[in-house]
C-alpha positions in Angstrom: 99.9 96.9 91.3 103.1 98.2 89.5 104.2 95.3 88.1 104.2 96.7 85.0 106.9 99.5 85.4 108.8 97.4 87.1 108.6 93.6 86.7 110.2 92.6 83.1 110.1 88.5 83.8 110.1 86.0 86.3 112.0 82.8 86.4 111.4 80.6 89.4 114.0 77.9 89.6 117.3 77.6 91.5 119.9 80.1 93.1 121.5 81.7 90.0 125.1 80.9 89.1 127.3 82.3 86.4 128.6 79.1 85.2 131.2 79.4 82.8 129.0 82.3 81.1 129.3 82.2 77.3 129.2 85.4 75.9 126.8 86.2 73.0 129.9 87.2 70.8 133.4 88.9 71.6 134.0 91.9 72.7 135.2 94.4 70.4 136.4 97.0 73.2 138.5 96.8 76.0 137.2 94.6 79.3 137.9 94.7 82.8 137.0 92.5 85.6 137.2 93.1 89.2 136.1 91.8 92.4 135.5 93.1 96.2 134.5 92.0 99.3 131.1 93.9 100.0 127.9 93.5 102.3 129.4 89.9 103.5 129.8 88.5 100.6 131.3 88.8 97.0 131.1 91.8 94.4 132.2 91.3 90.9 132.1 93.4 87.8 132.7 92.5 84.4 132.6 95.4 82.1 133.7 96.5 78.6 133.9 100.3 77.9 135.8 102.5 75.7 139.1 102.3 77.3 140.7 101.0 80.4 141.1 104.3 82.0 137.0 104.6 81.7 136.4 101.1 82.9 138.8 101.6 86.0 137.4 104.7 86.9 133.5 103.3 86.5 134.1 100.1 88.4 136.0 102.2 91.3 132.9 104.4 91.5 130.6 101.6 91.8 132.3 99.8 94.3 132.5 103.3 96.5 128.8 103.3 96.0 128.0 99.8 97.3 130.5 100.9 100.6 128.1 104.1 100.6 124.9 102.1 100.8 126.0 99.5 103.3 127.9 102.1 105.5 124.2 103.7 105.5 122.0 100.8 105.9 123.5 97.6 106.8 122.1 96.4 110.2 125.5 94.7 110.9 127.1 97.9 111.3 125.9 99.4 114.2 126.7 102.9 113.2 124.6 103.0 110.5 121.3 104.9 109.9 118.7 101.6 110.0 120.6 100.1 113.0 120.1 103.5 115.0 116.2 103.0 114.0 116.2 99.7 114.7 117.9 100.0 118.5 115.4 103.3 119.3 113.1 101.7 121.0 110.2 103.1 118.9 111.6 106.6 119.0 111.4 109.0 115.7 115.1 108.7 113.8 116.1 111.2 111.4 117.0 109.4 107.9 118.2 111.1 104.4 114.9 111.0 102.0 116.8 108.0 99.7 116.5 106.0 102.5 113.0 107.2 103.3 112.2 106.8 99.6 113.5 103.4 99.4 111.7 102.1 102.4 108.5 103.2 101.1 109.2 101.3 97.6 109.9 98.5 99.7 106.8 98.9 101.9 104.5 99.2 98.6 106.2 95.5 97.7 104.7 94.0 101.0 101.1 95.3 100.3 101.9 94.0 96.4 102.8 90.4 97.6 99.9 90.4 100.4 102.8 90.2 103.0 104.9 87.7 101.6 108.0 90.0 101.7 108.1 91.7 104.9 111.3 93.8 105.8 110.3 94.1 109.8 111.1 90.7 111.0 114.2 91.3 112.8 112.7 90.2 116.1 111.5 87.1 114.1 115.6 86.5 112.7 116.6 86.9 116.5 114.2 84.6 117.9 115.2 81.9 115.4 118.9 82.8 115.6 119.0 83.2 111.9 122.2 85.2 112.1 123.8 83.0 115.2 123.9 79.7 113.7 120.3 79.2 114.7 117.9 78.1 117.6 114.3 77.0 117.7 112.5 79.6 120.0 109.8 78.6 122.9 105.8 79.3 121.9 106.2 82.2 124.6 108.9 83.7 122.5 107.8 83.1 119.2 104.5 85.0 120.2 106.7 88.0 121.2 108.4 87.9 118.3 105.7 88.0 116.1 104.4 90.7 118.2 107.2 92.8 117.5 107.3 92.1 113.6 105.6 93.3 110.9 105.6 95.9 108.1 102.9 97.6 110.1 105.3 98.8 112.5 107.5 100.5 110.3 106.0 104.3 110.2 107.6 107.1 107.5 107.4 110.5 107.5 109.0 111.5 104.4 108.3 115.5 104.7 109.9 115.5 108.3 112.7 113.1 107.3 111.9 110.7 109.9 111.0 107.0 110.4 109.5 105.2 113.8 109.2 101.4 114.5 106.2 100.9 116.5 107.4 98.1 119.1 110.4 98.4 121.5 111.6 95.3 119.9 110.9 95.6 116.2 114.0 95.6 113.9 114.3 96.4 110.0 116.2 93.9 108.3 117.8 94.6 105.1 118.8 91.0 103.7 116.0 90.9 101.1 116.3 93.9 99.6 119.7 95.8 99.6 122.1 93.9 97.6 119.3 94.7 94.7 119.0 98.5 95.8 122.8 98.6 95.4 123.1 96.8 91.7 120.5 99.3 90.3 123.0 102.3 91.9 126.1 100.9 90.8 124.4 100.0 87.1 123.6 103.6 87.0 126.9 105.1 87.8 128.5 102.4 85.3 126.1 103.9 82.3 127.0 107.5 83.5 130.7 106.8 83.2 130.5 105.4 79.7 129.7 101.6 80.3 127.2 100.0 77.8 128.2 96.4 78.4 128.5 94.6 82.0 127.8 91.8 84.4 127.8 92.5 88.1 127.5 89.7 90.3 126.2 90.6 94.0 126.8 87.3 96.2 124.8 85.2 93.4 122.1 88.1 92.3 123.4 89.0 88.6 122.8 92.0 87.1 123.0 92.5 83.0 123.8 96.0 80.9 123.8 96.2 77.6 123.9 93.0 75.3 122.7 89.7 76.9 124.8 87.0 78.8 124.5 83.3 79.1 123.3 82.1 82.7 122.8 79.0 84.1 120.2 78.3 87.1 121.4 75.4 89.6 119.6 72.8 90.8 117.4 73.4 94.4 118.8 70.8 96.1 122.7 71.3 95.0 124.0 75.0 94.3 127.1 73.5 92.6 125.2 71.6 89.7 123.7 73.0 86.5 119.8 72.5 85.6 119.0 75.4 83.2 120.4 77.9 81.1 119.4 80.7 79.0 120.1 84.1 77.8 120.0 86.6 80.5 118.6 90.2 78.9 119.4 93.6 80.3 117.8 93.2 84.1 118.5 91.1 87.3 118.9 87.7 88.2 118.2 86.5 91.8 117.6 83.4 93.9 116.4 82.5 97.0 116.7 78.8 98.2 117.8 76.9 100.9 120.6 74.6 99.6 123.5 77.1 100.8 122.0 78.4 104.0 119.5 76.1 105.4 116.1 77.3 106.3 116.7 80.9 106.6 113.6 82.4 105.1 110.7 83.2 107.2 107.5 83.4 106.5 106.0 86.6 107.6 102.2 85.2 108.2 103.1 82.6 110.4 106.7 83.3 111.9 108.0 80.3 111.2 110.7 79.0 108.8 109.3 78.5 105.3 109.5 74.9 104.2 112.4 73.7 102.3 110.1 73.0 99.1 112.9 74.1 96.3 114.4 77.2 95.1 113.0 80.2 93.3 115.0 82.5 90.5 113.4 86.0 89.5 114.2 87.8 86.6 113.1 91.4 86.9 114.2 94.5 85.2 115.7 96.0 87.9 117.6 94.4 91.2 115.6 95.5 93.5 112.6 93.9 92.3 114.2 90.7 91.6 115.9 90.8 95.2 112.3 91.3 96.3 110.2 88.9 94.4 112.4 86.0 94.9 111.9 85.8 98.4 108.2 86.7 98.4 107.5 83.8 95.8 109.7 81.5 97.8 107.4 82.4 101.1 104.4 82.0 98.8 105.7 78.4 97.7 105.4 76.8 94.3 101.5 76.3 94.0 100.8 80.0 95.3 103.4 81.5 94.1 102.4 80.1 90.5 99.1 81.5 90.9 100.5 84.7 92.2 102.7 84.8 88.9 99.7 84.2 86.3 97.6 86.7 88.0 100.4 89.3 87.2 101.2 87.8 83.6 105.0 86.9 84.7 106.9 84.1 83.5 107.7 82.0 86.5 109.5 78.5 86.6 109.4 76.5 89.9 111.9 73.8 90.2 111.7 71.1 93.6 114.1 68.4 93.8 113.1 65.5 91.8 109.9 67.0 90.3 109.6 68.8 86.9 109.5 72.4 87.1 106.2 73.8 87.6 106.1 77.0 84.5 103.7 79.9 84.5 101.7 80.9 81.4 104.2 83.4 80.2 107.2 80.9 81.2 106.1 79.1 77.9 107.7 82.1 75.9 111.2 81.7 77.5 114.0 79.8 75.6 114.9 77.5 79.0 117.1 74.7 78.1 119.2 72.0 80.2 122.7 73.5 80.6 125.3 71.6 79.7 128.4 70.3 81.4 130.0 73.4 80.6 127.8 75.4 82.3 128.1 73.9 86.0 130.3 76.1 88.4 134.0 75.0 88.5 
């Protein structure tokens, strides 16, 4: 397992929200906060740097990087490379080395989570109408979709620069990992441009550079109500649950929608890991997810409506405390 390299800390709770995020101290240098619309959601950067010019240049570079990744990988865009892969009906498709390496890392997490995270669920997403308002497939439809789903169908040949899906109806879905990868790439660019302190918020997934930032977790059944608060150190906080989008997370093992048991938040040293594990641990659920976290010596907190949170052994080291009214979102 490569969790020691990638994973700093796991918190399993509720969808992340900034709330009235109190900074640890007043900034001593120029600050710039900007927002754009990217990958179907809001992307904001709150950055501090040596000069306004540096901040403007750095945030522009970060936004352009998000656009580049979306253009290449979003399956909502029919002209992207990954859409071409989905439309190839089993034929090989040439992909740049960057995207082959990313998919290789994603597949490694499928193995590490024993299949709780799986990027090749496009056929099942179509069957359940996850992108089109929802529907209930027939038993026959579900069986066909399951046959066309699963990471085992994705073949990568880095040496030849090609990828292939081994079923004509199989489809890659980036929803559980692409924003996390984009956050990592944007953070690297910000640092390269001279930014040392920043908070990036990509549709609720947070990434902190530099000093820690105070953040709050929302209730598993109400994303507008904060429950727990803590200082987020450098790294990323990602959350998965059903309070906002309903039962949209599928269990790769059964092909069914995951139960609406609560919500899960993950803090990792990088955005990609946090993004992936928030999905995987939600699929595992509080009991099996707790066992996974303990087995991997991770700090984990599971929140369920009307019940006390479950904490892994490592979670007892976290300085979590009830959120104050001022940390509720506006």
